[in-house]
N, C-alpha and C positions, 0 to 999 in steps of 0.2 A: 504494500500500500504506500509505503514511504517513497519507494523508487518510482511508483506510478504518478505520484503528485510532485514531490520536491525534485525527483530525479528526471523530470521532463519525460514522462511516459516510459520510464525504464531505460532511457538512453544513458543515464549516469547512475552509478551505484552509490547513492547517498546513504542507504541503510548500512552498508559495510563500514562506512566512515563513522557511523553512529554506534557501532559495536554490535550490530545484529549479525547473526550467522547466516551465510548464504544458504538458500534452500532451493536446490534444483530438483523440481518435480515436474512430471508431465501428466497429461490427462489420462493416459493409460494407467499410471500408478495410482491416480485418484480413483479411477474405476475399480482397480484391484482392491484398494482399501475399503471401498464400499461393498465388496463382495462379488463383483462381476467375474464370472468364470473366464479364463483366458481363451478358451476355445481352441480351434485347430491352429497349427503353425502355418504361416504364410511367408513366402519370399516374394516381395514386391520388387520388380526391376527398378533400378536406380535408387530406390529408398532402402532396400535391404531387408533383413529378417524382421518379422513382426508376428502378431497373432490377431485373432478376430477382435479381441478387446483393445489392443494397442493401436490397431489401424485407425480407430476413431481420433487418435491424436493428430493425424495428418491434417484434416480440415480445421480442427480446433486450434492447433499450433499455428497453422497458416493465418487464420483470421485474428488471432490474438497476438501476432508478432508486431511489435511497435516499429521495428525497422522497415517492415513492409509498408506501413502507413506513412512513415517518414519519407521513404523513397517515392511513394505515390504522390505525396504533397509536393515534393521537389519537382516531379515531372514524370509522366508516363514512361518515357524511354529509360528511366533509371530502374524501374521495377524488374525488368528482365535480367539485367546484369546482376542485380542483388540476388535474385533467385539462383542464377547460374553460380555465383560465388558461394552460396550456401551449399550447393551440390558439390562443388570442388572442395570446400572445407570439410564436408562429411567424408568424402572419398579420401582426403589426406589424413583425417583422423583414423580411418580404418586401414591405412596402409600397413601399420605394424601388426595388428591382429591378423590381417590377411597373409602376411609373410609367415607368421607362426602357423596358421592353418595349413598353408602349402607345404611347410617343412615337416610337420608332425602328424597330420591327420591321415589315417588310412582311408576314411570315407569323409570327404570334405562336407558333404551335405549334412550328415549326422553330426559331425563335429560342430558346425555352425548352429544347427538346431539346438543341440544340448548346451552349448556355450551361451547362446542367446537366452534360453530358458533359465539357466542358472543365474546369469547376470540380471535378468529382470526380477527374479525372486530376491536377489541381493538388494537391488535398488528399491523394490517395493517395501521391504522390511528395514530400510535404512541401514544396511550393513549388518543386520543381526537376524538372518533368516532362521526359521524354526528348524530344530534338529529333526531329521527324518527318523521315523520310528521303525527300525529294522527288527526290534525285539518281537513285534507281532508276527513278522514273517518267520522268524526262528521258531516261535511257538507253534505255528501252523505246520512247518516242516517236521518238527519234533513229533507232533501228534500223528502226522501221516506216516513217519518212520515207525512209530510204535504200532500203528495199525498194521502196517506191512509185516513187521516182525511177528505179530500175533498170528497173522494169516499163515506165515511160513511155518510157525510152530505147530499150528493146527494141521497143516498139510503133512508135516513130518510125523506127527502123532498118528494121523490117519494112515499113513503108509506103514508105520510100525505096527499099528493095530491090525491092519489087513494082512501083514506077513505072519502074525501069530495065529 
C-alpha cells in the first residue's frame, strides 16, 4: 500500500526504506493459500511451466503491472518493447536453471515438472513447506507385508497338512 501511494504506483520502493520487509507474492500463491487445488501441470510456450491454478496469474499480473500502465501513459509504441524486455528478462533468469536441467536430468520434462512443483510449494509456504508424511505409506506396506506373510504361512501349513 505504501509503495502504491508514496512510491508512485510501485515505481519506487518506499516501504523498504521505511523498514518493511519485501513481500513477493503472486496471484497463484494467493489462490493456493485460499485452498484452490493446483490442478494439472501445464507448459505454456514462452511463459514456461505452470498449472491450472497459477495460469490465472498471467492476466492478473499483466493488468496489475504498474510498469505496463506507465509505459502506456508515455506512449503506445513503448508498450511492446516493455513486454519484449520482460520476456528477455525471464529467459535470462532461467538460463542457469536450464543449464542445470540439461546437464543433470535424464528426463528433462519430468525434471522441470517436479522442480516447478517443489518450488511452488516452497514459495506458497514461504520457505517452510509441510513435511510429507511417509510414515502412513510405511504402515500400509507393513500391513500388506504381514498379510502376504500370513497367506504364505497358510499355504505352507496346507501343503504340510495335505502331505500327512
